N, C-alpha and C positions, 0 to 999 in steps of 0.2 A: 724499256725499261735496262738501262745496266745493270749488272749484281752489286756494286756497292748501294746502288740507290735502293735496290731490293732488302737486303741486308737490313740497310738503315730503317725502312719501312717497317720488317720487322720486329727490329730493335724496338722502334717507339712504342708498339702495338703490345710487347710483352707483356703487360700487365693484366691481358683478359685472362679469364677462367680458363676460356676453350682453346686451345693451342690452335688447332682444326678451324675454327670458326674465327679469330684471331687475323690467322693468317690470309685466309678469305677474303674478309673483307678488308685487310692491307693490299690484298691483289685489285680488287675490285676499284678501293678508292686509287689504286696508283694506277690503273689500268690507262687515264690519260694525264699522269705528272701529276701526284697529287702535291699542294702549296702545300705548306704550313702555317693554318689557319689560328688566328689571333682574334683577339674580342672586343677590339675597338669598335665603337660606331661611329660609322663614316655616311650620314643619314646624305643626300645627295641635295640639290639647296629645293626647297620647295615641297621634301619629299619629308613628312612623318613618322617618327619610329614608333615603335608598337607601343598600347597602350596611350598615345597622345589622342586629342579630342580631332576630330575629321570631319570633313562635311560630303565627299565623295570618294570613290576609290583612287582616283590619280592621283590624292594627295597623300596616299599612304607609302612608304615604300614596299611594303608587302604589295597593295595595290588592293585589300580589301578594309572597307571600312563599315559596319556593320553597328547599328545599336538604333533604340526608341530617337525622334526628331530633336536634337538640341540634345542629345549625351551620343551619339555617335566618336565609336572609338577604332584606330588603327588595331587591326585584329593579325593575327599571324596564321599562317598554315603549314601543313606536312610538319608538325613540331616532332610527333611520334614519339612523344612524352617530353619531349626535349625543352630544354629551361637557356634563357638567355645568358650570356656569362660561361657556356660549357665548350668547352675545348679541346684541343688535341694536348698529349702531353709533350710535345715540341715548343709549346707555347706557354706552357707552365700551369695546363689542366689534366685533367685524370679522362681517360679514356671513356666515355659514357656511349655503348652498343644501346641500339635503338631498331626498329622496324621500320622502314619507309612506309609510304602510302602503295606504295606494291610489291610489298611482303619481304625486299630485297632486305638485306643484311645493312644496315647503316652506325653512322657514327656522329653522333650532336656535336652541331657544331652553332656559330650565333649570326645571324642574318645583319647586313649593313642597317638593317630598320631595330637593331637592338632585340631581334626574335632570335628564339632558340626553331633550330631547321633537324630534321632528320635526314640527313645526305648518305648517298652510295656513290654518288660521285662529285669531282669539283675537276677543275680546268683555269689554270688562270685566265682573266677578260676584265676588262676596263668595264668594269657595272657602279650603280649608284642606288636603285632599288631593283626588284625583281625580276619588273616587264623589261627591263637590259637583257637579262638571261632567256628570256619564253622561246624567242627566234632561237638559239642553239642550244636549249634545253629545256624543251618543250613548256608547257600551261604549268607545273607545277614546281617552275625553279624558282629558284631563290641568288638573289644575290648578297655573298657573304661578305666579310672580312678578312684579309690575308695580312698575317704578319711579318713574313718571311715567305718567299719563295715566289714572289709574283710582284717582284721592282718593275716589270714593265707594264703593269699594270695600276699603276699606283697605288699598291697592296690590296687588289679584291679578285674575284673566284667567281665562278656561277658554279653552283652545285646542283644536283636530279635525286631523285629519287627511285634512280634503277642504275646498275653498272654502266649503261647501254644510254642513259638519256640524252648526255653531254655531247653534241654533235656540232665542231668547229672546221668552221670552213678553212682549205689547209693553208 
C-alpha cells in the first residue's frame, strides 16, 4: 500500500471516536487493498436476498435458509450488529464499527444478498453469493457490493471476519 492510499484511508475513517482504533481498522481493511464498498444489491442469478422466501440453503445468497416448513427465509450471518445499507463514508455512508465473529475490529458493509456484515478485510473478487468467497476467505466469508475500486470484478469483493481471512491466489 502506498503512502497516498494510506493517507486516503486514514482520512476516510477519521470520523471514528478513537483514532487508535480507527487507524488499526483502516490498516486491517487495507492490508489486501481496500475497495470502496457500496450498498447496491447485486444478487446473482437464482440467488435470493436476505429475508426472501426460500426452500433450500443453496437458493440464498448467504447460503442460509431457515424457518418452519413453508415459512423459510434467507438469513444473514456474521452481522456483528450490522444492518443492510451500512457502508463506508466514501460511498455516502457513515463508518459503523463492529466486532466480527472472530473478535476482530471491523466495519459494517452490505452483502450482495442485501444483508449487513461485519468485515475485518476485503479484496476485489468476482462473486455473486457468499459461497463464491468461501474458497479464498473461509466459511464465514461474504460477497459484498463495491461501488468503486473493483471495476475489474464487476463491482464485487469478498469479505472475511479476520484481518488475515482472505487469501487470494497470486
